[in-house]
C-alpha positions in Angstrom: 27.8 19.9 11.9 24.8 20.7 9.7 25.3 21.0 6.4 24.8 24.2 4.5 22.7 24.2 1.2 23.1 27.4 -1.3 20.0 28.5 -2.8 20.5 30.1 -6.1 18.1 32.7 -7.5 15.7 30.4 -9.3 15.3 28.3 -6.7 14.6 31.1 -4.4 11.9 32.8 -7.2 10.2 29.1 -7.1 9.9 29.3 -3.1 8.5 32.9 -3.5 5.8 31.5 -6.2 5.0 28.7 -4.3 4.5 31.0 -0.9 2.5 33.4 -2.6 -0.2 30.8 -4.3 -0.1 29.2 -1.0 -0.9 32.3 0.8 -3.0 33.0 -1.7 -5.4 30.0 -1.3 -5.1 30.2 2.8 -6.3 33.9 2.5 -9.1 33.1 0.6 -10.2 29.9 2.5 -13.6 30.3 4.6 -11.3 29.3 7.7 -8.9 32.2 7.1 -12.1 34.5 7.0 -13.2 33.1 9.8 -10.5 33.0 12.0 -9.2 36.5 11.0 -12.7 38.2 11.8 -12.5 37.0 15.4 -9.3 39.1 15.8 -9.3 42.0 17.6 -8.4 45.4 15.7 -5.5 45.9 17.4 -3.9 42.3 16.5 -4.4 43.6 12.6 -3.0 47.0 13.1 -0.2 47.1 10.3 0.2 43.4 9.9 0.7 42.2 6.4 -1.1 39.2 4.8 2.1 37.0 5.1 2.2 37.8 9.0 -1.6 36.7 9.3 -1.1 33.7 7.1 1.7 32.6 9.1 -0.3 33.3 12.7 -3.3 31.4 11.2 -1.0 28.3 10.2 0.9 28.1 13.6 -2.4 28.5 15.6 -4.0 25.9 13.8 -1.1 23.7 13.9 -0.7 24.4 17.6 -4.8 23.4 17.9 -4.4 20.7 16.0 -1.2 19.0 17.8 -3.4 19.7 21.3 
């Protein structure tokens, strides 16, 4: 049985702050900007920066794993 951990609001706040900083650093990187410029216009319609960064990370890790 998996252990369940409770996350208090301070931890959540810390996690949110870390993700925000990481997301901003990734979004300002040349690799992300290059990747984003190659996306079709339709791929970015109504897509949040959060979702784009997650997709970029997923695709980058898939490429590295290959």
